[in-house]
C-alpha positions in Angstrom: 44.7 -83.7 34.5 42.3 -86.0 36.4 40.0 -88.3 34.4 36.2 -87.9 34.7 35.9 -91.5 35.7 38.2 -91.0 38.6 36.2 -88.0 39.7 33.0 -90.0 39.6 34.6 -92.8 41.6 35.8 -90.4 44.3 32.3 -88.9 44.6 30.7 -92.2 45.0 33.2 -93.2 47.8 32.6 -89.9 49.6 28.8 -90.2 49.3 29.0 -93.6 51.1 31.3 -92.1 53.8 28.9 -89.1 54.4 25.9 -91.4 54.6 27.6 -93.7 57.2 28.5 -90.6 59.3 24.9 -89.4 59.2 25.5 -86.2 57.2 23.3 -87.5 54.4 20.1 -88.9 55.9 18.5 -90.4 52.8 15.6 -88.0 52.8 14.4 -85.7 50.0 13.5 -82.0 50.2 9.7 -82.8 49.6 9.8 -85.1 52.6 11.4 -82.3 54.7 8.9 -79.7 53.5 6.0 -81.9 54.6 7.6 -82.5 58.0 8.2 -78.7 58.4 4.6 -77.9 57.5 3.3 -80.3 60.1 5.7 -79.2 62.8 5.7 -75.4 62.2 2.4 -74.6 60.5 2.1 -71.0 61.9 5.7 -69.9 61.4 5.6 -66.6 59.5 7.2 -65.4 56.3 6.9 -61.7 55.6 7.6 -60.4 52.1 8.2 -56.7 51.6 8.0 -55.6 48.0 6.8 -52.4 46.3 4.1 -54.1 44.3 3.8 -57.6 45.7 3.9 -57.6 49.5 2.7 -60.7 51.3 2.4 -62.1 54.8 1.9 -65.9 55.1 2.5 -69.0 57.2 4.2 -72.3 56.5 0.8 -73.9 56.1 -0.2 -71.3 53.5 3.1 -71.7 51.6 2.8 -75.5 51.6 -0.8 -75.7 50.4 -0.2 -73.0 47.7 2.9 -74.8 46.5 0.9 -78.0 46.0 -1.6 -76.2 43.8 1.2 -74.6 41.7 2.9 -78.0 41.4 -0.4 -79.4 40.0 -0.6 -76.5 37.5 3.1 -77.0 36.4 2.4 -80.7 36.0 -0.4 -79.8 33.5 2.2 -77.8 31.6 4.3 -81.0 31.3 6.9 -80.3 34.0 8.1 -83.6 35.6 11.0 -85.2 37.3 14.4 -84.0 36.1 13.0 -81.1 34.0 14.9 -77.8 34.4 12.8 -74.8 35.1 14.6 -71.4 35.1 13.4 -68.6 37.5 14.6 -65.1 37.1 12.4 -63.5 39.7 13.0 -61.1 42.6 12.5 -62.3 46.2 8.8 -62.5 46.1 6.2 -64.7 47.8 5.5 -66.3 44.4 9.2 -67.2 44.0 9.2 -69.2 47.2 5.9 -70.9 46.3 7.4 -71.8 42.9 10.7 -73.1 44.4 8.7 -75.4 46.7 6.4 -76.5 43.9 9.3 -77.5 41.7 10.7 -79.6 44.6 7.4 -81.4 44.9 7.6 -82.3 41.2 11.2 -83.7 41.4 12.2 -81.0 38.9 15.5 -79.1 38.9 15.3 -75.4 40.0 17.4 -73.0 38.0 17.5 -69.6 39.8 19.0 -66.8 37.7 20.2 -63.6 39.4 18.3 -60.5 38.3 21.5 -58.7 37.3 22.1 -61.1 34.4 21.4 -59.5 31.0 20.0 -61.2 27.9 23.4 -62.6 26.7 24.0 -64.4 30.0 20.4 -65.6 30.3 20.2 -66.9 26.7 23.5 -68.9 27.3 22.1 -70.4 30.6 18.7 -71.3 29.0 20.3 -72.9 26.0 23.0 -74.9 27.9 20.6 -76.0 30.7 17.9 -77.1 28.2 15.4 -75.3 30.5 11.7 -76.2 29.8 10.1 -73.1 31.3 11.4 -69.6 32.1 9.7 -67.5 34.8 10.2 -63.8 34.6 8.6 -60.4 35.6 7.3 -58.3 32.8 9.2 -55.3 34.2 11.1 -54.8 37.4 13.5 -52.1 38.6 13.4 -50.3 35.3 14.4 -53.5 33.4 12.1 -54.4 30.5 12.2 -58.2 30.7 9.6 -58.6 28.0 11.9 -57.0 25.4 14.3 -59.9 26.0 11.8 -62.7 25.5 11.7 -62.6 21.7 15.3 -63.7 21.6 14.6 -66.6 24.0 11.6 -68.1 22.2 13.6 -69.6 19.4 15.6 -71.8 21.9 14.9 -75.4 21.0 14.1 -76.8 24.5 12.2 -73.9 25.9 8.4 -74.7 25.9 7.1 -71.4 27.4 7.7 -68.2 29.3 5.6 -67.5 32.3 5.1 -63.9 33.4 4.7 -63.1 37.1 3.3 -59.7 38.0 1.6 -56.9 36.1 2.2 -56.1 32.5 1.9 -59.4 30.8 0.9 -59.1 27.1 -2.4 -60.6 25.9 -2.3 -64.3 25.5 0.9 -64.8 27.5 1.2 -67.6 30.0 0.9 -66.0 33.5 1.1 -66.9 37.1 -2.7 -66.4 37.4 -3.4 -68.9 34.7 -1.0 -71.3 36.3 -2.8 -71.0 39.6 -6.2 -71.5 38.0 -5.0 -74.7 36.4 -3.9 -76.2 39.7 -5.7 -78.3 42.2 -5.3 -79.0 45.9 -5.1 -82.8 45.7 -1.5 -83.0 44.2 0.8 -85.6 45.7 4.5 -84.8 45.7 6.6 -87.0 43.4 9.1 -89.4 45.0 12.6 -88.1 44.7 16.0 -89.7 44.9 18.0 -87.8 47.5 21.1 -88.1 45.4 19.3 -86.6 42.3 20.2 -83.1 41.2 17.6 -80.6 42.5 19.3 -77.3 42.0 21.3 -75.9 39.1 22.8 -72.5 39.7 25.2 -70.6 37.4 28.1 -68.7 38.8 30.8 -66.6 37.1 34.3 -67.9 37.5 37.6 -67.8 35.6 35.9 -68.8 32.3 34.1 -66.3 30.1 30.8 -68.2 30.3 28.9 -68.9 33.6 29.3 -72.4 35.0 26.3 -74.5 36.0 26.7 -75.8 39.6 24.7 -78.9 40.5 23.4 -79.6 44.0 21.4 -82.6 45.2 18.7 -83.0 47.9 21.5 -84.4 50.1 24.0 -81.6 49.6 21.3 -78.9 50.1 19.7 -80.5 53.2 23.1 -81.0 54.8 23.9 -77.3 54.3 20.5 -76.2 55.5 20.9 -78.5 58.6 24.0 -76.7 60.0 23.4 -75.4 63.5 24.0 -71.8 62.4 21.3 -72.2 59.7 18.6 -73.1 62.2 16.4 -70.9 64.2 18.2 -67.9 65.7 15.0 -65.9 65.8 13.6 -63.6 63.1 16.1 -63.1 60.3 16.3 -60.3 57.8 16.8 -61.9 54.3 18.2 -59.2 51.9 20.1 -61.3 49.3 18.4 -61.9 45.9 16.5 -65.1 45.3 18.8 -65.9 42.3 21.8 -65.9 44.6 22.7 -69.2 46.4 22.2 -67.7 49.9 19.0 -65.9 49.0 17.6 -69.1 47.4 18.5 -71.1 50.5 16.9 -68.7 52.9 13.5 -69.1 51.2 13.4 -72.6 52.6 14.3 -71.8 56.2 10.7 -71.2 57.4 9.4 -74.3 55.7 12.1 -76.7 56.9 13.3 -75.4 60.2 10.5 -73.2 61.5 12.7 -70.1 61.4 10.6 -66.9 60.8 11.9 -64.6 58.1 11.5 -61.1 56.8 12.3 -60.8 53.0 13.2 -57.8 51.0 13.0 -57.9 47.2 15.5 -55.1 46.9 17.9 -53.4 49.3 16.7 -50.2 50.8 18.9 -49.5 53.9 16.5 -47.0 55.5 13.6 -49.4 55.1 15.7 -52.3 56.3 16.6 -50.4 59.5 12.9 -49.6 60.0 12.0 -53.3 59.7 14.7 -54.3 62.2 13.0 -52.0 64.7 9.4 -52.9 63.7 9.9 -56.7 63.8 12.7 -56.9 66.4 14.9 -58.7 63.9 17.6 -60.8 65.6 20.0 -61.7 62.8 21.2 -60.6 59.4 24.2 -60.8 57.1 25.7 -59.9 53.8 28.5 -58.1 52.1 30.0 -54.7 53.3 27.4 -52.6 51.6 24.6 -54.1 53.7 26.4 -53.5 57.0 27.6 -50.0 56.2 24.3 -48.7 54.9 22.1 -50.4 57.6 24.1 -48.7 60.4 24.3 -45.4 58.5 20.5 -45.2 58.0 19.7 -46.4 61.5 21.9 -43.5 62.9 20.6 -40.9 60.4 16.9 -41.6 61.0 17.0 -42.7 64.6 15.9 -46.4 64.2 16.6 -48.7 67.0 18.5 -51.8 65.7 19.6 -53.1 69.1 17.5 -56.3 68.7 20.2 -57.6 66.3 22.2 -60.3 67.9 24.5 -61.3 65.1 25.6 -60.3 61.6 27.6 -62.7 59.3 30.0 -61.2 56.7 30.9 -62.8 53.4 32.4 -61.8 50.1 35.5 -59.9 49.3 36.9 -57.0 51.4 36.0 -58.4 54.8 38.3 -56.6 57.2 38.7 -56.6 61.0 37.3 -53.0 60.9 34.0 -54.3 59.6 33.7 -56.9 62.4 34.6 -54.1 64.9 31.9 -51.9 63.3 29.3 -54.6 64.0 30.6 -55.3 67.5 30.5 -51.6 68.4 26.8 -51.5 67.6 26.0 -54.5 69.9 25.7 -57.4 67.4 28.8 -59.6 66.9 30.1 -59.7 63.3 32.0 -62.7 62.0 33.7 -63.5 58.7 32.7 -66.8 57.0 33.9 -68.5 53.9 32.2 -70.5 51.1 31.1 -70.5 47.5 28.2 -71.7 45.4 30.1 -74.9 44.8 30.8 -75.5 48.6 28.4 -73.1 50.3 29.6 -73.1 53.9 33.2 -74.2 54.4 33.5 -72.4 57.7 30.6 -71.9 60.2 29.3 -68.7 61.7 30.1 -68.5 65.4 29.3 -65.1 66.9 30.4 -66.3 70.4 34.0 -66.6 69.4 36.6 -64.0 70.6 37.0 -60.9 68.4 40.4 -62.0 67.1 39.0 -65.2 65.6 35.9 -63.5 64.2 37.9 -60.6 62.7 41.3 -62.0 61.7 40.3 -65.4 60.3 37.5 -66.6 58.1 36.1 -68.9 60.7 36.5 -72.5 61.9 35.8 -75.5 59.6 32.2 -76.5 59.8 31.5 -80.1 61.0 32.1 -82.6 58.3 34.2 -80.3 56.2 37.9 -80.9 55.4 40.5 -78.5 54.0 44.0 -79.0 52.6 46.5 -76.3 51.8 48.7 -77.2 48.9 51.6 -75.7 46.9 51.7 -75.3 43.1 52.6 -79.0 42.7 49.6 -80.2 44.8 51.7 -81.1 47.9 50.4 -80.3 51.4 52.2 -77.4 53.1 52.8 -77.2 56.9 50.1 -75.6 59.2 50.3 -71.9 59.1 51.9 -71.8 55.6 50.0 -70.3 52.7 48.9 -72.3 49.6 45.8 -73.0 47.5 42.8 -74.0 49.5 41.2 -77.4 48.6 37.9 -78.4 50.3 35.5 -81.3 50.5 32.5 -81.9 52.6 28.9 -83.3 52.6 27.3 -80.1 51.3 29.7 -79.8 48.4 28.2 -79.7 44.8 28.3 -82.8 42.6 30.0 -81.2 39.6 29.3 -78.8 36.9 26.7 -79.3 34.2 29.5 -79.3 31.7 31.5 -82.1 33.2 34.6 -81.1 31.3 34.9 -78.2 33.7 35.4 -80.7 36.5 38.8 -81.7 35.2 40.4 -78.4 36.3 38.3 -78.1 39.4 39.0 -81.3 41.3 42.1 -83.1 42.6 42.3 -86.8 43.4 40.3 -87.8 46.4 37.3 -85.6 45.7 39.0 -82.4 46.7 37.7 -79.2 45.1 40.2 -76.6 44.0 38.8 -73.3 45.4 41.2 -71.0 43.5 41.8 -69.1 46.7 45.0 -68.8 48.7 44.9 -69.2 52.4 46.3 -70.9 55.5 45.0 -73.2 58.2 45.9 -73.1 61.9 46.0 -76.0 64.4 42.6 -75.1 65.8 40.9 -75.5 62.4 40.5 -71.8 61.6 40.9 -70.9 58.0 42.2 -67.5 56.8 41.9 -66.5 53.1 44.8 -64.2 52.1 44.7 -63.9 48.3 43.0 -65.2 45.2 44.5 -67.5 42.7 41.5 -67.6 40.3 41.0 -64.6 38.1 37.7 -63.1 39.3 36.4 -59.9 40.7 33.9 -60.0 43.5 31.6 -57.0 43.4 29.1 -56.8 46.2 29.2 -60.6 46.7 28.7 -61.4 43.0 31.5 -63.0 41.0 32.6 -61.3 37.8 34.8 -63.1 35.3 37.8 -61.0 34.3 38.0 -63.1 31.1 34.5 -62.2 30.2 35.1 -58.5 30.7 38.3 -58.6 28.8 36.8 -60.5 25.8 34.0 -58.0 25.6 36.2 -55.0 25.7 38.6 -56.6 23.2 35.8 -56.4 20.6 35.9 -52.6 20.8 37.7 -51.3 17.6 40.0 -49.0 19.6 41.3 -51.6 21.9 44.5 -53.5 21.2 44.7 -55.4 24.5 42.8 -55.3 27.8 43.2 -56.6 31.3 40.4 -56.5 33.9 41.4 -56.4 37.6 39.7 -55.7 40.9 40.0 -52.3 42.4 39.3 -51.8 46.1 36.0 -50.2 47.1 34.7 -49.5 50.6 31.1 -50.2 49.8 31.2 -53.1 47.4 34.5 -54.7 48.4 35.7 -54.6 44.8 34.8 -53.0 41.5 35.9 -53.6 37.9 38.8 -51.7 36.6 40.1 -52.2 33.0 43.6 -51.4 31.9 44.0 -51.2 28.1 46.4 -50.7 25.3 44.9 -48.8 22.3 45.6 -49.2 18.6 47.8 -46.3 17.2 45.9 -43.1 16.8 42.8 -44.3 18.8 41.1 -42.9 21.8 38.7 -44.3 24.4 36.5 -42.7 27.1 34.7 -44.2 30.0 31.4 -43.3 28.4 32.3 -45.2 25.2 33.2 -48.2 27.4 29.8 -48.1 29.1 28.0 -47.9 25.7 30.0 -50.8 24.4 29.0 -53.0 27.4 25.3 -52.0 27.1 25.3 -53.1 23.4 27.0 -56.4 24.5 23.9 -57.2 26.6 25.9 -58.0 29.8 24.8 -57.3 33.4 25.3 -53.7 34.4 27.5 -54.8 37.3 30.1 -56.2 34.8 30.6 -52.8 33.2 34.0 -51.4 34.1 33.9 -48.5 36.6 37.5 -47.3 36.1 39.5 -47.0 32.9 43.3 -46.9 32.9 44.9 -46.3 29.4 48.5 -47.5 29.3 51.1 -47.2 26.5 51.8 -50.9 27.1 50.5 -53.6 29.5 53.2 -55.3 31.6 54.0 -58.8 30.3 56.3 -61.6 31.3 58.7 -63.4 29.0 56.0 -65.6 27.6 53.8 -62.6 26.8 51.3 -63.1 29.6 50.0 -59.9 31.2 51.3 -59.5 34.7 48.0 -58.8 36.5 49.6 -58.7 39.9 51.5 -55.6 38.8 48.3 -54.0 37.5 46.4 -54.8 40.7 49.1 -53.2 42.8 49.2 -50.1 40.5 45.4 -49.7 40.6 45.3 -50.2 44.4 48.0 -47.6 45.0 46.2 -45.1 42.7 42.8 -45.6 44.5 44.4 -45.3 47.9 46.3 -42.2 46.9 43.0 -40.6 45.6 41.3 -41.4 48.9 44.0 -39.7 50.9 43.7 -36.4 48.9 
């Protein structure tokens, strides 16, 4: 296992290399925000939300963010402080993200699907100073969760955004009232951590991914990230891509239309209304957008491209996009290394549909065997990546030991192959996660939760194929003698555990005995094959 000191030395060497090559420009995000406000003052951001719609410009965003930064400063927020934000894709969310950058604070976006158990773990481990939350959104009562958070030792306050705040609570309106317009952004070290984002992986607890000003600005500076015309942003603000898109207008002058929740019919209407040129997402977004456009007669011919990420990206999906006049393309990345391959809609269909894209400039990939040795081009192995937009390690540095190889290479946990032209194709997954609608779900977390049910002797969570979400959670269980278990009982158990609804199993397979190898380890590859065959058989009936 690699030592933490060696990982740090590798990182330092790579930073120097990326700076010499011009990938890291020694500028901070607040500097880029000011430049963007001056260069593109009238570029629009349009926020569609049921209760909090807003139409604004870069000038308006920048000026408002300075006032909010001043208000946050009065609450004691300063350089290096972690501020957690579990808000939908609202205008206020963008303003808050920009304001925290002005302060040199660390933004901690939290996806809305996370329940109280996950949020409490994140707030505790991150030592977050403030937590921003709605009172209620999409039938979720966030206020009911807050009592459990207030006892956390590092959390100073909870700020409510939107209607329904109880009397005496800290609110967005009070924060605005405390701000002034003469705030000067705090000088920031471009190598300082500016984003902390938790992602589910092979461990039961979410992992805190750390990004710097340099890594974010490099990712945001990719040619495919710049202005391709009006873009429909439909991913949540707590997701890495959704978070990043909220900075596109301010930094690159790219106009955006934001949705706080996915409504395919409304999205198709917006594409027609605003002549949207680009979009992207997981299979559910593409399927439903096209379906609603056809059903209700919306013209979505203004679309010029649609990027596809997540699990379950097939050639048929790319063909579906192509057949409607906007080239689709598969891309590959993660929260840790956001864009390993770039989006190139002009490539031939075979490259867009049968590979996961060409390595983005500055990125490197190695394909290695189980012993860490490089395999020949075209052969499959574990994908190792490194590049100037890669994260700088987990908040819990001990997790880095299993995630990095000598030389600063990140172990992706995915299996793939690389061809002579630099195109990467992901063929399988080595790490034990389920990717449902683009969100990672830890199999270990699902298994540990289900194992606490009194009827369950042993459990294994595996991915089952799903046309809409790519994958869903299936659990295969052994029961104690004389016990029974129903799908409804499983759902009730996960609700009581306080986990995100998306982590609740959606298929239950009760087996007399789980398949194991000689050492007693459950053979999940056999379970995946059995579940896949069962699902495919049911679809053919």
